[in-house]
C-alpha positions as CSV (number, residue, x, y, z in Angstrom):
1,M,21.5,95.7,11.8
2,A,22.9,92.1,11.8
3,A,26.4,93.3,11.2
4,K,26.1,95.7,14.1
5,K,24.9,92.9,16.4
6,D,27.8,90.7,15.4
7,W,30.2,93.6,16.2
8,L,28.7,94.1,19.6
9,K,29.2,90.3,20.3
10,Q,32.9,90.5,19.6
11,P,35.2,89.9,22.5
12,V,36.3,93.1,24.3
13,A,39.9,92.6,23.2
14,K,38.9,92.7,19.5
15,R,36.6,95.7,19.4
16,P,37.6,99.4,19.8
17,P,37.7,100.4,23.5
18,Y,35.6,103.5,23.0
19,W,32.3,101.6,22.9
20,D,33.0,100.3,26.4
21,L,34.3,103.6,27.6
22,G,31.2,105.4,26.4
23,R,28.9,102.8,28.0
24,D,30.8,103.1,31.3
25,A,30.6,106.9,31.2
26,A,26.8,106.8,30.5
27,L,26.2,104.4,33.4
28,A,28.3,106.6,35.7
29,A,26.5,109.8,34.8
30,S,25.1,111.7,37.8
31,P,23.9,115.2,38.6
32,E,26.6,115.3,41.3
33,F,30.2,114.7,40.4
34,A,33.6,115.5,41.8
35,L,35.8,118.4,40.4
36,G,39.6,119.0,40.4
37,T,42.0,116.0,40.3
38,V,39.5,113.5,38.9
39,G,38.7,111.9,35.6
40,A,40.1,113.8,32.7
41,G,41.5,116.4,35.1
42,Y,43.6,113.9,37.1
43,G,46.9,114.4,35.3
44,A,46.1,117.9,34.1
45,T,48.4,120.9,34.8
46,T,48.9,124.5,33.9
47,V,52.3,126.1,33.6
48,T,52.4,127.1,37.3
49,L,49.7,125.1,39.1
50,K,47.9,121.8,39.1
51,G,45.0,121.8,36.6
52,G,41.8,119.8,36.9
53,L,38.2,119.2,36.0
54,G,35.9,122.3,36.4
55,S,32.2,122.9,35.9
56,T,29.8,125.8,36.3
57,S,26.3,126.8,35.0
58,A,24.1,129.9,34.6
59,R,20.7,131.0,33.3
60,T,20.0,133.5,30.6
61,R,17.4,136.2,30.8
62,Q,15.1,134.2,28.6
63,G,15.3,131.3,31.1
64,F,17.6,128.9,29.3
65,T,20.2,127.0,31.3
66,V,23.8,126.8,30.1
67,G,26.4,124.5,31.7
68,A,30.1,124.1,31.1
69,L,32.5,121.2,31.8
70,V,36.3,121.5,31.1
71,A,39.4,119.6,31.7
72,V,42.1,122.2,32.3
73,N,45.4,120.9,30.9
74,A,46.7,124.2,29.6
75,V,49.9,125.3,28.0
76,G,49.5,128.6,29.8
77,S,48.4,129.9,33.2
78,A,44.9,130.3,34.7
79,S,46.3,132.6,37.4
80,I,47.9,136.1,37.2
81,G,51.6,136.0,37.7
82,E,52.7,134.4,41.0
83,G,49.6,135.5,42.9
84,P,46.3,133.9,43.8
85,H,44.2,135.9,41.4
86,F,42.5,134.2,38.4
87,W,42.2,135.7,34.9
88,A,38.6,134.7,35.0
89,A,37.9,136.7,38.2
90,P,35.4,139.2,36.7
91,Y,33.1,136.4,35.8
92,E,33.2,134.6,39.2
93,Q,29.9,134.0,41.0
94,G,30.1,134.1,44.8
95,A,33.4,132.6,45.9
96,E,33.3,129.6,43.6
97,F,37.1,129.8,43.0
98,G,38.3,131.7,46.1
99,G,36.6,135.1,45.8
100,Q,40.0,136.8,45.2
101,G,38.9,139.2,42.5
102,W,41.5,140.9,40.4
103,P,44.6,142.5,42.0
104,Q,44.5,146.3,42.3
105,K,47.2,146.5,39.6
106,I,48.6,143.9,37.2
107,S,52.3,144.4,37.0
108,P,54.5,144.0,33.8
109,E,56.0,140.9,35.5
110,A,52.5,139.3,35.9
111,L,51.9,139.9,32.2
112,A,55.1,138.2,31.2
113,V,54.4,135.3,28.8
114,R,55.0,131.9,30.5
115,F,54.0,128.6,29.1
116,K,54.9,124.9,29.0
117,G,57.6,123.6,26.7
118,Q,60.6,125.7,27.6
119,P,63.2,124.6,26.8
120,A,61.9,121.2,25.7
121,P,58.7,121.1,23.5
122,A,55.5,120.2,25.3
123,T,51.9,119.7,24.3
124,A,48.7,120.5,26.2
125,T,45.0,120.3,25.6
126,T,42.2,122.1,27.4
127,I,39.0,120.3,26.3
128,G,35.6,121.7,27.2
129,M,31.9,121.3,26.5
130,V,28.9,123.6,26.9
131,V,25.4,122.4,27.0
132,T,22.1,124.3,26.9
133,D,18.5,123.2,27.2
134,A,17.5,125.5,24.3
135,K,16.4,123.9,21.0
136,L,19.2,124.6,18.5
137,S,20.1,123.2,15.1
138,K,23.5,121.7,14.3
139,A,24.7,125.0,12.8
140,E,23.5,126.9,15.8
141,C,25.3,124.5,18.1
142,K,28.5,125.2,16.1
143,R,28.0,128.9,16.6
144,L,27.5,128.3,20.3
145,A,30.8,126.4,20.5
146,I,32.6,129.2,18.6
147,M,31.3,131.8,21.0
148,A,32.0,129.6,24.0
149,N,35.5,129.0,22.9
150,D,36.3,132.7,23.7
151,G,35.8,131.7,27.3
152,L,39.2,130.0,27.2
153,S,40.8,133.3,26.3
154,K,39.1,134.9,29.3
155,A,40.6,132.4,31.7
156,L,44.0,131.3,30.3
157,R,47.1,133.1,29.1
158,P,48.4,132.1,26.6
159,V,45.7,130.0,24.9
160,H,45.3,128.4,21.4
161,A,49.1,128.2,21.1
162,P,50.7,126.1,18.4
163,N,51.3,123.2,20.8
164,D,47.8,123.5,22.3
165,G,44.9,121.2,21.4
166,D,42.3,123.4,22.9
167,T,38.8,122.4,21.8
168,V,35.2,123.2,22.8
169,F,32.1,121.2,21.9
170,A,28.5,122.3,22.2
171,A,25.2,120.4,22.6
172,A,21.5,121.3,23.0
173,T,18.9,119.1,24.7
174,G,15.9,121.1,23.4
175,R,14.1,120.5,26.7
176,A,13.2,124.1,27.1
177,S,11.1,124.7,24.0
178,P,8.0,126.8,23.0
179,P,5.4,127.7,24.0
180,H,7.1,128.3,27.4
181,F,10.3,129.7,26.0
182,P,11.4,131.5,22.9
183,L,13.2,129.7,20.1
184,G,16.8,129.2,21.1
185,G,17.9,129.8,17.5
186,D,16.6,133.4,17.4
187,P,19.8,135.5,16.7
188,P,19.5,137.7,19.9
189,V,18.7,134.6,22.0
190,L,21.6,132.7,20.5
191,T,23.9,135.7,21.0
192,E,23.1,135.7,24.7
193,L,23.4,131.9,25.0
194,G,26.9,132.1,23.5
195,T,28.0,135.0,25.7
196,V,26.8,133.2,28.8
197,A,28.4,130.0,27.6
198,A,31.8,131.8,27.3
199,D,31.5,133.2,30.8
200,C,30.6,129.7,32.2
201,L,33.6,128.2,30.4
202,A,35.9,130.8,31.8
203,R,34.5,130.2,35.3
204,A,34.9,126.4,34.9
205,V,38.6,126.8,34.0
206,A,39.3,128.7,37.2
207,R,37.2,126.3,39.2
208,G,39.0,123.3,37.8
209,V,42.3,124.8,39.0
210,Y,40.9,126.0,42.3
211,E,39.4,122.5,43.2
212,A,42.5,120.5,42.1
213,T,44.9,118.8,44.5
214,A,48.5,118.1,43.8
215,L,49.6,114.6,42.8
216,P,51.7,112.8,45.4
217,Y,55.1,113.2,43.6
218,K,58.1,115.3,44.6
219,T,58.2,116.9,41.1
220,S,54.4,117.6,40.9
221,L,53.1,121.1,40.6
222,P,51.4,122.7,43.7
223,D,47.7,123.1,43.8
224,W,46.1,126.5,44.3
225,K,44.7,125.8,47.8
226,S,47.9,124.5,49.3
227,R,49.9,127.4,47.8
228,F,47.5,130.3,48.6
229,G,45.0,129.0,51.1
230,G,42.0,131.2,51.5
231,A,43.8,134.5,52.3
232,R,42.6,137.5,50.4
233,E,44.9,140.2,49.1
């Protein structure tokens, strides 16, 4: 313990910056926070549009809450071809990312593979997190993250490419526990938690792009709202 206290007393310049960054993040935590071109989403992009920070949540049939937070800096695209439609459209709730739905038909041109790094190599990373109030073990949280990771494939094309650093973390607070709720680790319950988490993550990706605003540079990518507005097709 003494060694830890001595480390904390070190000048800021001599200790790793992550201690201070973590402390600042904890102090700034709030139920309400901005989305789009903020925080980890500030410099984020997709291959065609400005990326950003997105978040959504949902409840399972057992009463558990699942939330997702993602910084969308993808090697691929969150939207279909050159149009306003999002790959994640089937999972949208209300009009949280424009209410465009899917196009009546997806053309071969829209399915053409486009990604960052052509001709020069480029790297990208979409980092997300899902959290539930169910009580889960470490192994069950890992399974939740594995299932939630599929949400990226529902929202981005391509995804998990060689030059992608796509990663999803999972956490469980355990606040919703028996006797009022079933055990979160029960296989059927965990299956639904993972499915809902994947849907939330897909929605969060689209919302991060939808809420983003372009950076004030001539060469910056356009944002969804300035390019497509609110018009429906």
